[in-house]
VEXDREN-2710 file (C-alpha; in Angstrom, 1 decimal):
% VEXDREN-2710
k/r/px/py/pz
1/UNK/0.0/0.0/0.0
2/UNK/1.1/3.6/-0.5
3/UNK/2.7/4.9/2.7
4/UNK/0.4/7.2/4.5
5/UNK/1.1/10.9/4.5
6/UNK/-1.3/13.5/5.8
7/UNK/0.0/16.1/3.4
8/UNK/0.0/14.0/0.2
9/UNK/-1.9/15.3/-2.8
10/UNK/-5.6/14.7/-2.9
11/UNK/-7.2/12.4/-5.3
12/UNK/-7.6/8.6/-5.8
13/UNK/-5.4/6.3/-3.8
14/UNK/-3.2/4.5/-6.2
15/UNK/-0.8/1.7/-5.3
16/UNK/2.9/1.6/-6.0
17/UNK/5.1/-1.4/-6.6
18/UNK/7.4/-0.7/-3.7
19/UNK/4.4/-0.2/-1.4
20/UNK/2.3/-3.0/-2.6
21/UNK/0.2/-5.5/-0.8
22/UNK/-0.2/-8.0/-3.6
23/UNK/-3.4/-9.5/-2.3
24/UNK/-5.2/-6.2/-2.6
25/UNK/-3.8/-4.8/-5.8
26/UNK/-6.7/-6.0/-8.0
27/UNK/-9.3/-4.5/-5.6
28/UNK/-7.3/-1.2/-5.2
29/UNK/-6.9/-0.8/-9.0
30/UNK/-10.7/-1.1/-9.5
31/UNK/-11.3/1.2/-6.6
32/UNK/-8.9/3.8/-8.1
33/UNK/-10.6/3.5/-11.5
34/UNK/-14.0/4.1/-9.9
35/UNK/-12.6/7.1/-8.0
36/UNK/-11.2/8.5/-11.2
37/UNK/-14.6/8.3/-12.9
38/UNK/-16.3/9.9/-9.9
39/UNK/-13.8/12.9/-9.7
40/UNK/-13.2/13.3/-13.4
41/UNK/-15.3/16.4/-13.8
42/UNK/-14.5/18.0/-10.4
43/UNK/-10.9/17.1/-9.4
44/UNK/-7.8/17.2/-11.6
45/UNK/-5.4/14.3/-10.8
46/UNK/-2.0/15.4/-9.4
47/UNK/0.8/15.0/-11.9
48/UNK/3.5/12.5/-11.5
49/UNK/6.0/15.1/-10.2
50/UNK/3.7/16.0/-7.4
51/UNK/3.1/12.4/-6.3
52/UNK/6.7/11.2/-6.7
53/UNK/8.0/12.7/-3.5
54/UNK/5.5/10.8/-1.4
55/UNK/6.7/7.4/-2.8
56/UNK/10.4/8.2/-2.5
57/UNK/10.6/8.7/-6.3
58/UNK/10.0/5.0/-7.0
59/UNK/10.6/4.7/-10.7
60/UNK/8.2/1.8/-11.3
61/UNK/5.4/3.5/-9.3
62/UNK/5.9/6.8/-11.2
63/UNK/5.7/5.0/-14.6
64/UNK/2.6/3.0/-13.6
65/UNK/0.9/6.1/-12.1
66/UNK/2.0/8.1/-15.2
67/UNK/0.2/5.6/-17.4
68/UNK/-3.0/6.0/-15.5
69/UNK/-2.6/9.8/-15.3
70/UNK/-2.2/10.0/-19.1
71/UNK/-5.1/7.7/-19.7
72/UNK/-7.3/10.0/-17.6
73/UNK/-6.0/13.1/-19.4
74/UNK/-6.9/11.6/-22.8
75/UNK/-10.3/10.5/-21.4
76/UNK/-11.2/14.0/-20.2
77/UNK/-9.6/16.2/-22.9
78/UNK/-11.3/16.5/-26.2
79/UNK/-8.1/17.4/-28.1
80/UNK/-4.8/16.9/-26.2
81/UNK/-1.9/19.0/-27.4
82/UNK/1.0/17.6/-29.5
83/UNK/3.4/17.8/-26.5
84/UNK/0.9/16.0/-24.3
85/UNK/0.7/13.2/-26.9
86/UNK/4.4/13.0/-27.1
87/UNK/4.8/13.0/-23.3
88/UNK/2.3/10.2/-23.0
89/UNK/4.1/8.2/-25.7
90/UNK/7.5/8.7/-23.9
91/UNK/5.9/7.4/-20.7
92/UNK/4.6/4.3/-22.5
93/UNK/7.9/3.6/-24.1
94/UNK/9.8/3.8/-20.8
95/UNK/7.2/1.7/-19.0
96/UNK/7.1/-1.0/-21.7
97/UNK/10.9/-1.1/-21.9
98/UNK/11.0/-1.7/-18.2
99/UNK/8.3/-4.4/-18.3
100/UNK/10.1/-6.1/-21.2
101/UNK/13.1/-6.7/-19.0
102/UNK/11.0/-9.2/-17.1
103/UNK/12.5/-8.0/-13.8
104/UNK/9.2/-6.9/-12.3
105/UNK/8.3/-9.4/-9.6
106/UNK/4.7/-8.5/-9.1
107/UNK/1.1/-9.4/-9.9
108/UNK/-0.9/-6.8/-11.7
109/UNK/-4.7/-7.1/-12.5
110/UNK/-5.6/-8.4/-15.9
111/UNK/-7.8/-5.3/-16.4
112/UNK/-4.9/-3.0/-15.8
113/UNK/-2.6/-4.9/-18.2
114/UNK/-5.3/-4.8/-20.9
115/UNK/-5.9/-1.1/-20.3
116/UNK/-2.2/-0.5/-21.0
117/UNK/-2.3/-2.2/-24.4
118/UNK/-5.7/-0.8/-25.3
119/UNK/-4.9/2.8/-24.4
120/UNK/-1.5/2.5/-26.2
121/UNK/-3.3/1.6/-29.4
122/UNK/-6.0/4.2/-28.8
123/UNK/-3.4/7.0/-28.5
124/UNK/-1.7/5.7/-31.7
125/UNK/-5.0/5.8/-33.5
126/UNK/-5.8/9.3/-32.1
127/UNK/-2.3/10.6/-33.1
128/UNK/-2.6/9.4/-36.7
129/UNK/-5.9/11.3/-37.1
130/UNK/-4.4/14.3/-35.3
131/UNK/-1.3/14.3/-37.6
132/UNK/-3.5/13.9/-40.8
133/UNK/-6.1/16.5/-40.1
134/UNK/-5.3/18.9/-37.2
135/UNK/-1.7/20.0/-37.6
136/UNK/-1.7/23.5/-39.0
137/UNK/1.2/25.5/-37.4
138/UNK/4.8/25.5/-38.4
139/UNK/5.7/24.8/-34.8
140/UNK/3.8/21.5/-34.9
141/UNK/5.5/20.5/-38.1
142/UNK/8.9/21.3/-36.7
143/UNK/8.2/19.3/-33.5
144/UNK/7.1/16.3/-35.5
145/UNK/10.3/16.4/-37.6
146/UNK/12.3/16.3/-34.5
147/UNK/10.1/13.6/-32.9
148/UNK/9.4/11.6/-36.1
149/UNK/9.7/8.3/-34.2
150/UNK/6.9/9.3/-31.8
151/UNK/3.9/7.0/-32.3
152/UNK/5.2/5.9/-35.7
153/UNK/3.7/2.7/-37.1
154/UNK/7.1/0.9/-36.9
155/UNK/7.6/1.7/-33.2
156/UNK/4.1/0.7/-32.3
157/UNK/4.3/-2.6/-34.1
158/UNK/7.8/-3.2/-32.7
159/UNK/6.8/-2.7/-29.1
160/UNK/3.7/-4.9/-29.4
161/UNK/5.7/-7.6/-31.2
162/UNK/8.5/-7.3/-28.5
163/UNK/6.0/-8.4/-25.9
164/UNK/4.9/-11.3/-28.0
165/UNK/8.5/-12.4/-28.4
166/UNK/9.9/-11.7/-25.0
167/UNK/7.0/-13.4/-23.2
168/UNK/7.4/-16.6/-25.3
169/UNK/3.6/-16.5/-25.5
170/UNK/3.7/-18.4/-28.8
171/UNK/5.5/-21.3/-27.2
172/UNK/3.1/-21.2/-24.2
173/UNK/0.0/-21.4/-26.4
174/UNK/1.6/-24.2/-28.5
175/UNK/1.9/-26.3/-25.3
176/UNK/-1.5/-25.5/-24.0
177/UNK/-4.3/-27.9/-25.0
178/UNK/-7.1/-25.8/-23.5
179/UNK/-7.4/-22.1/-23.2
180/UNK/-3.9/-21.8/-21.7
181/UNK/-5.2/-19.9/-18.7
182/UNK/-3.1/-21.8/-16.2
183/UNK/0.1/-21.7/-18.2
184/UNK/-0.4/-18.0/-19.1
185/UNK/-0.7/-16.6/-15.6
186/UNK/1.0/-16.8/-12.3
187/UNK/-0.9/-16.7/-9.0
188/UNK/0.0/-14.6/-6.0
189/UNK/1.1/-17.8/-4.2
190/UNK/3.5/-18.6/-7.1
191/UNK/5.1/-15.2/-6.7
192/UNK/5.4/-15.5/-2.9
193/UNK/7.0/-19.0/-3.1
194/UNK/9.3/-18.2/-5.9
195/UNK/7.8/-20.6/-8.4
196/UNK/6.9/-17.7/-10.7
197/UNK/8.1/-14.1/-10.7
198/UNK/5.2/-12.3/-12.3
199/UNK/2.2/-12.5/-14.5
200/UNK/2.9/-9.2/-16.2
201/UNK/5.0/-10.2/-19.2
202/UNK/3.0/-13.3/-20.2
203/UNK/-0.3/-11.5/-20.0
204/UNK/1.0/-8.4/-21.9
205/UNK/2.3/-10.8/-24.6
206/UNK/-1.1/-12.3/-25.0
207/UNK/-2.9/-9.0/-25.0
208/UNK/-0.3/-7.6/-27.5
209/UNK/-1.5/-10.3/-30.0
210/UNK/-4.9/-8.7/-29.9
211/UNK/-3.3/-5.3/-30.1
212/UNK/-1.5/-6.3/-33.2
213/UNK/-4.7/-7.6/-34.8
214/UNK/-6.3/-4.2/-34.1
215/UNK/-3.4/-2.1/-35.4
216/UNK/-3.2/-4.2/-38.6
217/UNK/-7.0/-3.8/-39.1
218/UNK/-6.6/0.0/-38.7
219/UNK/-3.9/-0.1/-41.4
220/UNK/-5.9/-2.3/-43.7
221/UNK/-3.6/-5.3/-43.4
222/UNK/-6.4/-7.8/-42.6
223/UNK/-4.6/-11.0/-43.5
224/UNK/-1.5/-10.1/-41.4
225/UNK/-3.8/-9.2/-38.5
226/UNK/-5.6/-12.5/-38.6
227/UNK/-2.2/-14.2/-38.6
228/UNK/-1.4/-12.7/-35.3
229/UNK/-4.2/-14.8/-33.7
230/UNK/-3.3/-18.1/-35.4
231/UNK/-2.7/-19.8/-32.0
232/UNK/-5.9/-18.4/-30.4
233/UNK/-9.0/-20.4/-31.2
234/UNK/-11.7/-17.7/-31.4
235/UNK/-14.5/-20.2/-31.7
236/UNK/-13.9/-21.4/-28.1
237/UNK/-13.8/-19.7/-24.7
238/UNK/-10.3/-18.7/-23.7
239/UNK/-8.2/-16.2/-21.9
240/UNK/-9.3/-13.5/-24.2
241/UNK/-12.9/-13.9/-22.9
242/UNK/-11.8/-13.3/-19.3
243/UNK/-12.5/-9.6/-19.7
244/UNK/-15.4/-8.1/-21.6
245/UNK/-13.4/-5.3/-23.3
246/UNK/-10.8/-7.8/-24.5
247/UNK/-13.5/-10.2/-25.7
248/UNK/-15.3/-7.4/-27.6
249/UNK/-12.2/-6.0/-29.2
250/UNK/-11.0/-9.4/-30.3
251/UNK/-14.2/-10.6/-31.9
252/UNK/-15.0/-7.2/-33.5
253/UNK/-11.7/-6.9/-35.3
254/UNK/-11.5/-10.6/-36.1
255/UNK/-14.9/-10.5/-37.7
256/UNK/-14.3/-7.3/-39.5
257/UNK/-11.0/-8.6/-41.0
258/UNK/-12.8/-11.7/-42.3
259/UNK/-15.6/-9.5/-43.7
260/UNK/-13.1/-7.4/-45.6
261/UNK/-11.4/-10.5/-46.9
262/UNK/-14.7/-11.9/-48.2
263/UNK/-14.9/-14.7/-45.6
264/UNK/-18.5/-13.9/-44.7
265/UNK/-19.4/-17.2/-43.2
266/UNK/-16.5/-17.0/-40.7
267/UNK/-17.5/-13.5/-39.7
268/UNK/-21.1/-14.5/-39.3
269/UNK/-20.1/-17.5/-37.1
270/UNK/-17.9/-15.4/-34.7
271/UNK/-20.3/-12.4/-34.5
272/UNK/-23.1/-14.8/-33.7
273/UNK/-21.1/-16.7/-31.0
274/UNK/-20.2/-13.4/-29.3
275/UNK/-23.7/-12.0/-29.4
276/UNK/-25.2/-15.2/-28.0
277/UNK/-22.6/-15.1/-25.2
278/UNK/-23.6/-11.5/-24.4
279/UNK/-27.3/-12.4/-24.5
280/UNK/-26.8/-15.2/-22.0
281/UNK/-24.2/-13.7/-19.7
282/UNK/-25.1/-10.2/-18.7
283/UNK/-22.2/-8.4/-17.0
284/UNK/-21.9/-4.9/-15.6
285/UNK/-19.1/-3.9/-18.0
286/UNK/-21.5/-4.4/-20.9
287/UNK/-23.4/-1.3/-20.0
288/UNK/-20.4/1.0/-20.7
289/UNK/-21.0/3.3/-23.8
290/UNK/-17.9/1.9/-25.5
291/UNK/-19.0/-1.7/-25.2
292/UNK/-22.6/-0.9/-26.2
293/UNK/-21.4/0.9/-29.3
294/UNK/-19.2/-2.0/-30.3
295/UNK/-22.1/-4.4/-29.9
296/UNK/-24.3/-2.2/-32.2
297/UNK/-21.5/-2.1/-34.7
298/UNK/-21.3/-5.9/-34.7
299/UNK/-25.0/-6.1/-35.5
300/UNK/-24.4/-3.7/-38.4
301/UNK/-21.5/-5.8/-39.7
302/UNK/-23.6/-9.0/-39.2
303/UNK/-26.3/-7.5/-41.3
304/UNK/-23.8/-6.8/-44.1
305/UNK/-22.4/-10.4/-43.9
306/UNK/-25.9/-12.0/-43.9
307/UNK/-27.0/-9.9/-46.9
308/UNK/-23.9/-10.9/-48.9
309/UNK/-23.9/-14.5/-47.8
310/UNK/-27.3/-15.7/-46.6
311/UNK/-26.5/-18.2/-43.8
312/UNK/-29.6/-18.3/-41.6
313/UNK/-28.6/-21.6/-40.1
314/UNK/-25.5/-20.1/-38.6
315/UNK/-27.4/-17.5/-36.5
316/UNK/-29.1/-18.1/-33.2
317/UNK/-32.8/-17.3/-33.2
318/UNK/-32.5/-14.7/-30.5
319/UNK/-29.6/-13.0/-32.3
320/UNK/-31.6/-13.2/-35.6
321/UNK/-34.6/-11.7/-33.9
322/UNK/-32.5/-8.7/-32.7
323/UNK/-30.9/-8.4/-36.1
324/UNK/-34.3/-8.2/-37.8
325/UNK/-35.6/-5.6/-35.4
326/UNK/-32.5/-3.4/-36.0
327/UNK/-31.9/-3.9/-39.7
328/UNK/-34.6/-6.1/-41.2
329/UNK/-36.1/-3.5/-43.5
330/UNK/-32.6/-2.4/-44.7
331/UNK/-31.5/-6.0/-45.3
332/UNK/-34.5/-6.6/-47.5
333/UNK/-33.6/-3.6/-49.6
334/UNK/-29.9/-4.6/-49.7
335/UNK/-30.8/-7.8/-51.5
336/UNK/-31.7/-5.8/-54.6
337/UNK/-29.0/-5.3/-57.2
338/UNK/-29.3/-1.5/-57.6
339/UNK/-27.7/1.7/-56.6
340/UNK/-29.9/2.0/-53.5
341/UNK/-28.6/-1.3/-52.1
342/UNK/-25.0/-0.2/-52.6
343/UNK/-25.7/3.0/-50.8
344/UNK/-27.2/1.1/-47.8
345/UNK/-24.1/-1.1/-47.7
346/UNK/-21.9/1.9/-47.6
347/UNK/-23.9/3.6/-44.9
348/UNK/-23.8/0.5/-42.7
349/UNK/-20.1/-0.1/-43.3
350/UNK/-19.3/3.6/-42.7
351/UNK/-21.0/3.3/-39.3
352/UNK/-19.5/0.0/-38.3
353/UNK/-15.9/0.0/-39.5
354/UNK/-13.1/1.2/-37.2
355/UNK/-11.7/4.6/-37.6
356/UNK/-9.0/3.7/-40.2
357/UNK/-5.5/5.1/-39.8
358/UNK/-3.1/6.3/-42.4
359/UNK/0.6/5.6/-41.5
360/UNK/1.7/8.5/-43.7
361/UNK/2.3/12.1/-42.9
362/UNK/0.3/14.9/-44.5
363/UNK/1.2/15.8/-48.1
364/UNK/3.1/12.5/-48.5
365/UNK/0.9/11.4/-51.5
366/UNK/-0.4/8.3/-49.7
367/UNK/-3.3/9.7/-47.9
368/UNK/-5.9/7.7/-50.0
369/UNK/-4.4/4.3/-49.1
370/UNK/-7.3/3.4/-46.8
371/UNK/-9.9/4.7/-49.1
372/UNK/-8.5/2.6/-51.9
373/UNK/-8.8/-0.4/-49.6
374/UNK/-12.5/0.4/-49.0
375/UNK/-13.1/1.0/-52.7
376/UNK/-11.6/-2.5/-53.3
377/UNK/-14.1/-4.0/-50.8
378/UNK/-17.0/-2.5/-52.7
379/UNK/-15.6/-3.7/-56.0
380/UNK/-15.3/-7.1/-54.5
381/UNK/-18.9/-6.9/-53.2
382/UNK/-20.1/-6.1/-56.8
383/UNK/-18.2/-9.1/-58.1
384/UNK/-20.0/-11.1/-55.4
385/UNK/-23.3/-10.0/-56.8
386/UNK/-22.2/-11.0/-60.2
387/UNK/-21.4/-14.5/-59.1
388/UNK/-24.8/-14.7/-57.3
389/UNK/-26.5/-13.7/-60.5
390/UNK/-24.6/-16.2/-62.5
391/UNK/-25.3/-19.0/-60.1
392/UNK/-29.0/-18.1/-60.2
393/UNK/-29.1/-18.1/-64.0
394/UNK/-27.3/-21.4/-64.2
395/UNK/-29.6/-22.9/-61.7
396/UNK/-32.7/-21.9/-63.7
397/UNK/-31.1/-23.1/-67.0
398/UNK/-30.3/-26.5/-65.5
399/UNK/-33.2/-27.2/-63.2
400/UNK/-36.0/-25.2/-64.7
401/UNK/-35.5/-26.3/-68.3
402/UNK/-35.1/-30.0/-67.3
403/UNK/-38.4/-29.7/-65.3
404/UNK/-40.5/-28.1/-68.1
405/UNK/-38.7/-29.4/-71.2
406/UNK/-41.6/-31.7/-72.1
407/UNK/-44.4/-29.2/-71.4
408/UNK/-44.7/-26.9/-74.4
409/UNK/-47.4/-24.8/-72.9
410/UNK/-45.5/-24.0/-69.8
411/UNK/-42.3/-23.5/-71.8
412/UNK/-44.0/-20.9/-74.0
413/UNK/-45.4/-19.0/-71.0
414/UNK/-42.1/-18.9/-69.1
415/UNK/-40.1/-17.8/-72.2
416/UNK/-42.5/-14.9/-72.6
417/UNK/-42.3/-13.8/-68.9
418/UNK/-38.6/-14.6/-68.4
419/UNK/-36.6/-14.3/-71.6
420/UNK/-33.4/-15.2/-69.8
421/UNK/-34.9/-18.5/-68.8
422/UNK/-34.3/-20.0/-72.2
423/UNK/-31.2/-18.2/-73.5
424/UNK/-28.4/-20.2/-75.0
425/UNK/-24.8/-20.2/-73.7
426/UNK/-23.6/-17.4/-76.1
427/UNK/-26.5/-15.2/-75.1
428/UNK/-25.9/-15.9/-71.4
429/UNK/-22.2/-14.9/-71.8
430/UNK/-23.3/-11.6/-73.5
431/UNK/-25.7/-10.8/-70.7
432/UNK/-23.0/-11.3/-68.0
433/UNK/-20.4/-9.2/-69.9
434/UNK/-22.9/-6.4/-70.3
435/UNK/-23.8/-6.6/-66.7
436/UNK/-20.1/-6.3/-65.7
437/UNK/-19.6/-3.4/-67.9
438/UNK/-22.6/-1.6/-66.5
439/UNK/-22.0/-2.3/-62.8
440/UNK/-18.2/-2.3/-62.5
441/UNK/-17.4/0.7/-64.6
END
């Protein structure tokens, strides 16, 4: 516990490594988080320098407290300054480099460790948008030239990958036949008896795999992102389901990546499994605005997947009922092959996709990379429609003509109502070519 001091700065009571009662750290972290939410609008948290003297300038404590302080700053400030962003980045780099040494003999709550990775990616995402749209002064440009490594794509990916490598999480998951929960974590008793030094590096390595998936999705590298989770079976309960925010982030980005790659059935399967889990296992964290928003986005993505790849048998009846209530009317209109249906697809996708990042600086000539990726998806979607149309025509030609071949009266009636029903192969090819020219121009 933090040493008592009657004159210490007011605010939430955080815990430091050198003053830590390991049996209470999880409870104290959540108490501190709740305190932070309660005082967010009325009390400004003391900065690291003001707190350091009360913990004898403990480096580890100051870095951990600094991470929480920066997280609160970004949560309560609509637009942090460039120097605040760089200061937070520097604190994360120093903290992560310390944790990567594996010399921290302590247990930290899973939620705190996830918050570190999640906020690190959040700030990278925010910085990319800031750099692309908000930098207008020469001073900002000069600072960025001097600090060009700050929050760069290469550094972000390198730090996350370093946790995966240093933690040996790949080897741990390869040995684990189940979820790997027991192999992944160390208990407080393990730490006290010397059988294990810490749970920090292993858990951060695991969460960094999810962080890498998210970063690659933000950059449009969907296949690479999915490869980061090769050893995590998303179809089963595992360590990633131990926290609601981790579960939501993993399934959302995994499903979105599959959608963008045209693997609609895989996306449907995972979205459905998660929404069934949420429906049956109500937890307090699900009521947070961020979680609720991600759930709504999943329903929108599920509507897109089902419209492109009708797989009613893959969806639970309760999930399907909710889906119809939310998007039933739009889905019926999306089944038409016209401009209105494409506009509906675009509206839903614009609402449900993540806020894409561009790794390039302004005026670099590469600002449209993400938009090119999105345009590719819509082109792929139109090709999908073409194949559906072709399959439908071939089905009619094969099944319909065989059924009515001997009935001249029915054949004449059908040929009048549906001219394409009786076209020959050359005519069918011409129809498809004309359709492609019309819709893919």
